[in-house]
C-alpha positions as CSV (number, residue, x, y, z in Angstrom):
1,V,18.0,-15.2,-50.0
2,C,18.3,-15.9,-46.3
3,Q,21.1,-13.4,-45.9
4,A,19.0,-10.8,-47.7
5,L,16.1,-11.4,-45.3
6,H,18.2,-11.2,-42.2
7,R,19.8,-8.0,-43.5
8,A,16.4,-6.5,-44.3
9,R,15.2,-7.4,-40.8
10,G,18.2,-5.8,-39.2
11,Q,17.8,-2.6,-41.3
12,T,14.1,-2.5,-40.4
13,G,15.0,-2.8,-36.7
14,L,17.6,0.0,-37.1
15,W,15.1,2.2,-38.8
16,L,12.5,1.6,-36.1
17,G,15.1,2.2,-33.4
18,A,16.2,5.4,-35.0
19,Y,12.6,6.6,-35.4
20,A,11.8,5.9,-31.8
21,A,15.0,7.6,-30.6
22,G,14.4,10.6,-32.9
23,T,10.8,10.9,-31.7
24,L,11.8,10.8,-28.1
25,A,14.6,13.4,-28.7
26,L,12.2,15.8,-30.4
27,C,9.6,15.3,-27.6
28,L,12.2,16.1,-25.0
29,L,13.5,19.1,-27.0
30,S,10.0,20.5,-27.3
31,A,9.4,20.1,-23.5
32,W,12.7,21.8,-22.8
33,I,11.8,24.7,-25.2
34,A,8.4,25.1,-23.5
35,Y,10.0,25.2,-20.1
36,Q,12.5,27.8,-21.2
37,L,9.7,30.0,-22.6
38,H,7.5,29.6,-19.5
39,P,9.5,28.4,-16.5
40,A,7.2,29.7,-13.8
41,T,3.8,28.7,-15.3
42,P,1.8,27.0,-12.5
43,V,0.0,23.8,-12.9
44,P,-3.6,24.4,-13.9
45,P,-6.1,23.6,-11.0
46,E,-7.8,20.9,-13.0
47,V,-4.5,19.0,-13.4
48,A,-3.7,19.5,-9.8
49,A,-7.1,18.0,-8.9
50,Y,-6.6,15.0,-11.1
51,A,-3.2,14.4,-9.5
52,E,-4.7,14.6,-6.0
53,Q,-7.5,12.3,-7.0
54,G,-4.9,9.8,-8.3
55,R,-3.0,10.0,-5.0
56,K,-6.2,9.2,-3.1
57,H,-7.0,6.3,-5.4
58,A,-3.5,4.9,-4.9
59,A,-3.9,5.2,-1.1
60,L,-7.2,3.4,-1.2
61,L,-5.7,0.6,-3.3
62,D,-2.8,0.3,-0.9
63,K,-5.3,-0.2,2.0
64,A,-7.5,-2.7,0.1
65,S,-7.6,-6.3,1.2
66,D,-6.9,-9.3,-1.0
67,K,-10.6,-9.9,-1.4
68,E,-11.3,-6.3,-2.4
69,L,-8.4,-6.4,-4.9
70,K,-9.8,-9.6,-6.4
71,L,-13.2,-8.0,-6.8
72,I,-11.7,-4.9,-8.4
73,K,-9.8,-7.0,-10.9
74,E,-13.0,-9.0,-11.7
75,I,-14.9,-5.8,-12.3
76,Q,-12.1,-4.4,-14.5
77,A,-12.0,-7.6,-16.5
78,R,-15.7,-7.5,-17.4
79,R,-16.6,-6.4,-20.8
80,A,-18.6,-3.2,-21.2
81,R,-22.3,-3.9,-21.9
82,P,-23.6,-2.2,-25.0
83,K,-26.2,0.4,-24.3
């Protein structure tokens, strides 16, 4: 019985690993195909704006003091109040 359980766990792990690898491979394949179809498609302005906003936020966090970082973490840890 123990051997059957260990074998079943191993097979489950193999199936999960194969599924994850297959999903990643298909994702990369679809991205490659999309790039081949439209290689010179520019980034939409909305996406560029979000990327720039992310860079600004990262720069602000890099400049934040320990006290400010602690306050930010406390705010993030709070539970949202129901409206």
